[in-house]
N, C-alpha and C positions, 0 to 999 in steps of 0.2 A: 234883598232880595223880592224880586216885586209880588205886591198885591194877588195871592189866587181869586182868580176871577169865579164869581159867584155863577154855579151851576144848575141850583133849585129853586123853583119858584119863590114868589116872595111870599104869595098865600093862594090856597084853590078855593076857586069860584065855589059858591054856595049856590044863589037863586038864578034859576034859569037866565035871566039876562047876562048874567058876569059870566054864566059858563057858555053863551052864545056869544060874548064879548071875545073871548077867549079864542073860540072854534073860530072865528076870522081872524084874531091877529095870527093864527098857526097855519090858518091858508096861506093867507100873505107871507108868513117867513117862508113857506115852500115855493111860492112862486116868486120870492125875491133870489130866492138859492139856488132855482133851477136857473133862472135868466141869467144873475149876473156871479153865483158862485159864493163862496162862505166870505174870503176874503174882501169882496167888495159890496158884500151886504152891510149892512146899518140897519141899527134900532131904528133910527129917524127915519131910513126909506124903507121900512117893516110897516111902521105906522102909519107909512104915508099913503103906503099902499092897501094897509087894512081900512083906513079911511076914519082914523079912531088916532087921537092926542098921545104925544107922546108920553104924555104923563101916565095916561088910562095903560098902555104897552108897561110902564114900569111900575107901575100898582102890582101886576102879576109876574113879570121877567126882569131882574135886575142884569141882565147881560143879553147879548147874541147866544152868546153859548148855554145860555139857559133856555131861550128857542128853542136850538137846535136839540141839545138834550130832550126838551118833551116832546118833540117831533119822533125822535127816538122813542121815546115810551112810549109812545102810542103805535108808532109801527110793530112792535115786540110783543106790546101786550095784543095787538088784533092778530098777529102771526099764532102766537102760543094760545089764544082762544079758538082759530082755524084747527093747528094741530091736535089740541085734542079732541075737537069734534070728529076730525078726519080719521084719525087714528081709533076712535069709539066706534066707527063707521063699518071699518072694516077689521073689526076684532074676527070675525070668523070670515075671511074672505082669502080665497086661494092666494098663493105668494105672487105669483105674477101682477094678480089686481092689487093687493096692499100698496106694491112696492110701485106700481103705475101711479096710484094715487097719491104719495108722498112724494115722487119726483115732480107729478104735476101740480102740487100743491106747494114746491118752493119754486117750480118756475112761476107760477101768477104771481106769488108773492115779491119775485123781484121783476116781474114783468110790468108792476103796476107805480108808474111813473118812474122809470126807468132811470133817468134822467135824477129824480130827487134821491131816490136809492141809494146811487151812485157817492150823491154831495154826503149825503146821512152816515155812508159806509164810511168815507172819505172822516169825518169828521167826530166818530164814533169813543176813537181813543184820546182825545181833544176834552170832549164833555165828560169823558169819567165814565162810560158806558159801556165799556168792552164786556166788563163782569156780566152786564144783563144779556148780551148776545151771546156769552158762553150758556147761562142757563137757560138759552132755547137751546141752544144745541145740545145741552146737557138734557132736557127733559125731551127732546127728541129722541136722543141715544136710550133713553130708560122705557119709553115707550116702544119704541121699535127692539128693544133688547124682548120686552113683556111678549111681544107678538110673537119674536122668533122661540120662543121658550115654548110656547102654543104650538109651535111646529116644527117641535126640534126632531123629528122622527124624518121629516125631509131636508133637512137641511146636513150640505157637509160640513161645515165648521162647527167646531166643537166647544171651543169657548166663544159664547154668542155677546160678552161683552165687548170683544174683539171686535166680532163682527157686526155689532150695532155701529162702532166705532167708526169703521169702515166705511157702511154704506151710508149712515150722515154726512160724515167728511166727502165723502165724493159726490152725496147729493149735491153740498153747499159749496163745495170747489169748482162744481161743472157748471151750476146756476150762475156765482157769479161770475163767470167768465164768459159764458153767455152774455151776461147784462153787457157787461164790460168791453167787449169785443163784438159785439153786435153787425157790423160788416162782416166778421170771416165767420159768426156762427151760423150751425145749420139753421133751418128751419126750426119752430118753435113744436111742432109733430112729431117730425124726426129725430129732433133732439131726446122728447121723452120716450119715442119708443127704444134708440138705441141706448140712453140710459136705464133704459126698465131690463134691456135684454144682458147688459153689462150685469147688474147687479143679479138678474137672476141666476144666469152662469154663476157667478160669484156663489152663490149661497146655497145653490140646488145640489143633489149628492149627483 
């Protein structure tokens, strides 16, 4: 059996200079992944694009997979923070407003560097971060369910756990499809409108 590829950093940067170096390396990783794809990317190519020595890269990241895993983690952490803030902001908002904000948030997350998003999404299982993606979805479902509970009297579905699952998975599936099939996908504003209308019709009595 071949040795398992390490996907965790060798060490975490503590000083600002080290943090800046890691930021530069990860930014270069993103550029190389978008331009060349995962299979053609290499740690040597990434180090060259970052303007650092391969030794400096290996000081923090033991493999290409570890670099991708770090990018996935950053993306997930950013999404989680944005999700928490967004749901707190719409805690008392009408149903249509809250759903539109949820849809818009997911659309924006997928729209930022869509090619990089596609590459990272393809590599999530390879670098062992699928559970982290599921954690974000689970958190979104819990936040959605809490919001639905406050507006239970307006809703048709009585099983709010199922309703939250359907809403979150519908948003995720459609936004992912819009990113991966950009030529066939509707315009951003039209898609947000139609997804919001779809979900409102499903939830409202």
